[in-house]
C-alpha positions as CSV (number, residue, x, y, z in Angstrom):
1,M,-14.9,102.1,47.5
2,A,-14.1,101.6,43.8
3,S,-13.0,104.7,41.8
4,G,-15.3,106.3,39.3
5,K,-13.3,105.0,36.3
6,E,-13.6,101.4,37.6
7,I,-17.3,101.7,38.0
8,R,-17.7,103.2,34.5
9,T,-15.8,100.3,33.1
10,K,-18.1,97.8,34.9
11,I,-21.2,99.6,33.6
12,K,-19.8,99.5,30.1
13,S,-19.1,95.8,30.4
14,V,-22.6,95.0,31.7
15,E,-24.2,97.1,29.0
16,N,-22.3,95.1,26.3
17,T,-23.4,91.8,28.0
18,R,-27.0,93.1,28.0
19,K,-26.8,93.8,24.3
20,I,-25.7,90.2,23.6
21,T,-28.4,88.7,25.8
22,R,-31.1,90.9,24.2
23,A,-30.0,89.8,20.8
24,M,-30.0,86.2,21.8
25,E,-33.4,86.6,23.3
26,M,-34.8,87.9,20.0
27,V,-33.1,85.2,18.0
28,A,-34.5,82.5,20.3
29,A,-38.0,84.0,20.1
30,A,-37.9,83.9,16.3
31,K,-36.6,80.3,16.2
32,M,-39.0,79.3,18.9
33,R,-42.0,80.1,16.7
34,K,-40.7,77.9,13.9
35,A,-39.7,75.1,16.3
36,Q,-43.2,75.1,17.9
37,E,-44.8,75.0,14.4
38,R,-42.6,72.1,13.4
39,M,-43.4,70.3,16.7
40,R,-47.1,70.8,16.4
41,A,-47.1,69.7,12.8
42,T,-45.5,66.3,13.7
43,R,-47.5,65.6,16.8
44,P,-50.7,64.2,15.1
45,Y,-48.7,61.8,13.0
46,A,-46.6,60.6,15.9
47,E,-49.7,60.2,18.1
48,K,-51.6,58.3,15.5
49,I,-48.8,55.9,14.6
50,A,-48.3,55.3,18.4
51,T,-52.0,54.3,18.6
52,V,-51.8,52.0,15.6
53,A,-48.7,50.3,17.0
54,A,-50.4,49.9,20.4
55,H,-53.5,48.3,18.6
56,L,-51.1,46.2,16.6
57,S,-49.3,44.8,19.6
58,S,-52.7,43.7,21.1
59,A,-54.1,42.3,17.9
60,S,-54.4,38.6,17.3
61,S,-52.2,38.4,14.3
62,E,-50.6,35.4,12.7
63,Y,-47.3,37.1,12.9
64,K,-45.7,38.6,16.0
65,H,-42.8,41.0,15.6
66,P,-39.9,40.7,18.1
67,F,-40.7,44.3,19.1
68,V,-44.0,43.1,20.5
69,L,-42.7,40.1,22.4
70,K,-41.7,40.7,26.0
71,R,-38.6,39.1,27.4
72,D,-38.6,36.8,30.4
73,A,-36.0,38.9,32.3
74,T,-34.3,42.2,31.8
75,H,-30.5,41.9,31.9
76,R,-29.6,44.9,29.8
77,V,-31.4,48.1,28.7
78,G,-30.8,50.7,26.1
79,V,-31.6,54.4,26.7
80,I,-31.7,57.1,24.1
81,V,-31.0,60.5,25.7
82,V,-32.1,63.6,23.8
83,S,-30.4,66.9,24.7
84,T,-29.3,70.2,23.1
85,D,-26.2,70.9,21.2
86,K,-25.8,74.4,22.7
87,G,-26.1,75.8,26.2
88,L,-27.5,79.0,27.7
89,C,-31.0,77.4,27.9
90,G,-31.6,77.4,31.7
91,G,-32.0,74.1,33.4
92,L,-33.4,72.3,30.4
93,N,-30.5,69.8,30.0
94,T,-29.9,69.5,33.7
95,N,-33.5,68.3,34.3
96,T,-33.4,65.9,31.4
97,L,-30.0,64.4,32.4
98,R,-31.1,64.2,36.0
99,L,-34.0,62.1,35.0
100,A,-31.8,59.9,32.9
101,V,-29.3,59.4,35.7
102,N,-32.1,58.5,38.2
103,L,-33.3,55.8,35.8
104,M,-29.8,54.5,35.3
105,K,-29.2,54.3,39.1
106,Q,-32.4,52.3,39.4
107,W,-31.2,49.9,36.8
108,E,-27.8,49.6,38.3
109,A,-29.3,48.8,41.6
110,K,-31.0,45.8,40.0
111,S,-27.6,44.8,38.3
112,V,-29.0,45.7,34.9
113,G,-26.5,46.8,32.2
114,I,-27.0,50.0,30.3
115,D,-26.2,51.1,26.7
116,V,-26.6,54.8,25.8
117,T,-27.4,56.5,22.6
118,A,-26.8,60.3,23.0
119,I,-28.5,62.7,20.7
120,G,-27.1,66.2,21.3
121,N,-23.7,67.5,22.3
122,K,-24.6,68.3,25.9
123,G,-25.9,64.8,26.6
124,L,-23.0,63.1,24.8
125,G,-20.4,65.1,26.8
126,F,-22.2,64.4,30.1
127,M,-22.5,60.6,29.4
128,Q,-18.8,60.4,28.5
129,R,-17.8,62.2,31.6
130,M,-19.8,59.9,33.9
131,G,-18.3,56.8,32.1
132,A,-21.5,55.5,30.5
133,N,-21.3,53.0,27.7
134,V,-22.2,55.2,24.7
135,V,-22.8,52.9,21.7
136,S,-23.9,55.6,19.2
137,H,-24.5,59.3,19.1
138,E,-25.5,62.1,16.8
139,T,-24.8,65.8,17.3
140,A,-25.0,69.1,15.3
141,L,-28.6,68.5,14.1
142,G,-29.1,72.2,13.5
143,D,-32.4,74.1,13.8
144,T,-34.1,71.7,11.3
145,P,-33.7,68.0,12.2
146,H,-33.9,65.4,9.5
147,V,-35.0,61.8,10.0
148,D,-32.1,60.4,7.9
149,R,-29.6,61.7,10.4
150,L,-31.3,59.6,13.1
151,I,-31.5,56.3,11.3
152,G,-27.9,55.3,12.0
153,P,-27.9,55.8,15.8
154,T,-31.4,54.4,16.1
155,K,-30.5,51.3,14.0
156,V,-27.7,50.5,16.4
157,M,-30.2,50.1,19.3
158,L,-32.8,48.3,17.2
159,D,-30.2,45.8,15.9
160,A,-29.0,45.3,19.5
161,Y,-32.6,44.6,20.6
162,L,-33.2,42.1,17.8
163,A,-30.0,40.4,18.6
164,G,-31.0,40.0,22.2
165,Q,-28.2,42.3,23.5
166,I,-30.7,44.6,25.2
167,D,-34.1,43.6,26.6
168,E,-35.7,47.1,26.8
169,L,-35.3,50.4,25.0
170,H,-36.2,53.7,26.6
171,L,-36.3,57.3,25.4
172,V,-35.6,60.3,27.6
173,Y,-36.3,63.8,26.4
174,S,-38.0,67.1,27.3
175,R,-41.7,67.4,26.4
176,F,-43.0,70.9,25.4
177,V,-45.9,72.0,27.6
178,N,-45.8,75.7,27.1
179,T,-43.3,78.5,26.7
180,M,-42.6,78.6,30.5
181,K,-42.8,74.9,31.2
182,Q,-40.7,72.0,29.8
183,E,-41.3,68.6,31.3
184,P,-38.6,65.8,31.4
185,T,-40.2,62.7,30.1
186,S,-39.2,59.0,29.9
187,V,-41.0,56.6,27.4
188,Q,-40.5,52.9,27.0
189,L,-40.2,52.3,23.2
190,L,-39.5,48.5,23.3
191,P,-41.1,46.1,23.9
192,L,-44.4,47.6,23.0
193,S,-46.6,47.8,26.1
194,G,-49.9,47.5,24.3
195,K,-50.8,51.0,25.5
196,P,-50.5,54.2,23.5
197,D,-48.5,57.1,24.7
198,Q,-50.3,59.5,27.1
199,A,-50.3,62.2,24.4
200,A,-52.2,59.9,22.0
201,S,-55.8,61.0,21.7
202,D,-57.2,57.5,20.8
203,S,-57.9,54.9,23.5
204,L,-57.7,51.2,23.7
205,D,-61.3,50.6,25.0
206,H,-61.5,48.2,22.1
207,H,-58.8,46.6,19.9
208,W,-58.4,46.6,16.2
209,D,-57.3,43.8,14.0
210,Y,-55.9,44.4,10.5
211,I,-55.8,42.9,7.0
212,Y,-52.3,43.0,5.6
213,E,-51.3,43.3,2.0
214,P,-49.1,41.7,0.7
215,E,-48.3,39.9,3.9
216,A,-48.2,40.6,7.6
217,K,-44.4,40.3,8.0
218,S,-43.3,42.9,5.5
219,V,-46.0,45.4,6.6
220,V,-45.4,45.0,10.3
221,D,-41.6,45.1,10.0
222,G,-41.7,48.3,8.1
223,L,-44.4,49.9,10.3
224,L,-42.7,49.2,13.7
225,V,-39.3,50.5,12.5
226,R,-41.0,53.6,11.2
227,Y,-42.9,53.8,14.6
228,I,-39.6,53.9,16.5
229,E,-38.0,56.5,14.2
230,T,-41.1,58.7,14.3
231,L,-41.2,58.8,18.1
232,I,-37.5,59.6,18.3
233,Y,-38.0,62.4,15.6
234,Q,-41.0,63.7,17.5
235,A,-38.9,63.8,20.8
236,I,-36.2,65.8,19.0
237,T,-38.7,68.3,17.7
238,E,-40.2,68.6,21.2
239,N,-36.8,69.1,22.6
240,M,-35.9,71.8,20.1
241,A,-39.1,73.7,20.9
242,C,-38.2,73.4,24.6
243,E,-34.6,74.6,23.9
244,Q,-35.7,77.8,22.1
245,S,-38.3,78.5,24.7
246,A,-36.0,77.9,27.6
247,R,-33.2,80.0,26.0
248,M,-35.6,82.9,25.3
249,V,-36.7,82.9,29.0
250,A,-33.2,82.5,30.3
251,M,-31.9,85.4,28.1
252,K,-34.8,87.6,29.1
253,A,-34.0,87.0,32.7
254,A,-30.3,87.7,32.0
255,S,-31.2,91.0,30.3
256,D,-33.4,92.0,33.2
257,N,-30.7,91.2,35.7
258,A,-28.2,93.1,33.7
259,K,-30.5,96.1,33.7
260,N,-30.8,95.9,37.5
261,V,-27.1,95.6,37.9
262,I,-26.5,98.7,35.6
263,G,-29.0,100.7,37.7
264,E,-27.2,99.7,40.9
265,L,-23.8,100.5,39.4
266,K,-25.0,103.9,38.2
267,L,-26.3,104.7,41.7
268,V,-22.9,103.7,43.2
269,Y,-21.2,105.8,40.6
270,N,-23.3,108.8,41.3
271,K,-22.6,108.5,45.0
272,T,-18.9,108.1,44.4
273,R,-18.9,111.1,42.1
274,Q,-20.9,113.2,44.6
275,A,-18.5,112.2,47.4
276,A,-15.5,113.3,45.3
277,I,-17.2,116.7,44.5
278,T,-18.0,117.2,48.1
279,K,-14.5,116.4,49.1
280,E,-13.1,118.9,46.6
281,L,-15.5,121.7,47.8
282,S,-14.4,121.0,51.4
283,E,-10.8,121.3,50.4
284,I,-11.4,124.6,48.6
285,V,-13.4,126.0,51.5
286,A,-10.7,124.9,54.0
287,G,-8.0,126.4,51.8
288,A,-9.8,129.7,51.6
289,A,-10.4,129.8,55.3
290,A,-6.7,129.1,56.0
291,V,-5.7,132.1,53.7
């Protein structure tokens, strides 16, 4: 059995760890509210532009953008993987990266090449370790993401699609459901499928056609590029809300576990201390009886 001093040292160490996890839990709770507000503020715009793009892909327009045209065969795909920059957020990154790996295995089984854009330090490190072809990346987005930071990595994929180097573009991220549930999600960005995202509130029971000013090409080109950037930005805001929620839950669980460990160690310490006192009393009684 460990000595009383060793147990006291362990108790002190666990108490210090619990202070850290409690502080991280409160910080994550404060950041979670802001991240959820930002995510909810961007959702309506992202859903509406997804619906407009879906209507646009089905409209009988005189100009068809390359993003709308489907390729005859899929020889190479691009995948944008959104992860966090920091850890200590439970299984959030693990679940997202597992989904990405499963998709990549399916493509590899069909002899389809894969290009990866990693957004977030954890996803970048993972993809580099597994030997994926990372063509662009962006890390250290902070607590407030900005669209201008995403234009560069996104443009690499869009240019590759326009040049015919990739035939499909997919997005993998964690969708925020509630504080306790974050759902790994995969979305096909290109080519446009003609159906809005499941989160979109509008439906395609009927199709819209549009009148363009000044001309269809300039309007559609700008709209579809903004559509892709908006969906990626929305995915990042969703992922950040998931990150703070998962971190708050993980740190609360760590704090509760630390509290249980401290209680168990104190019980062991008291038993050890009582055993030492009993031993000393026995020695005193035995010494007195011998005299």
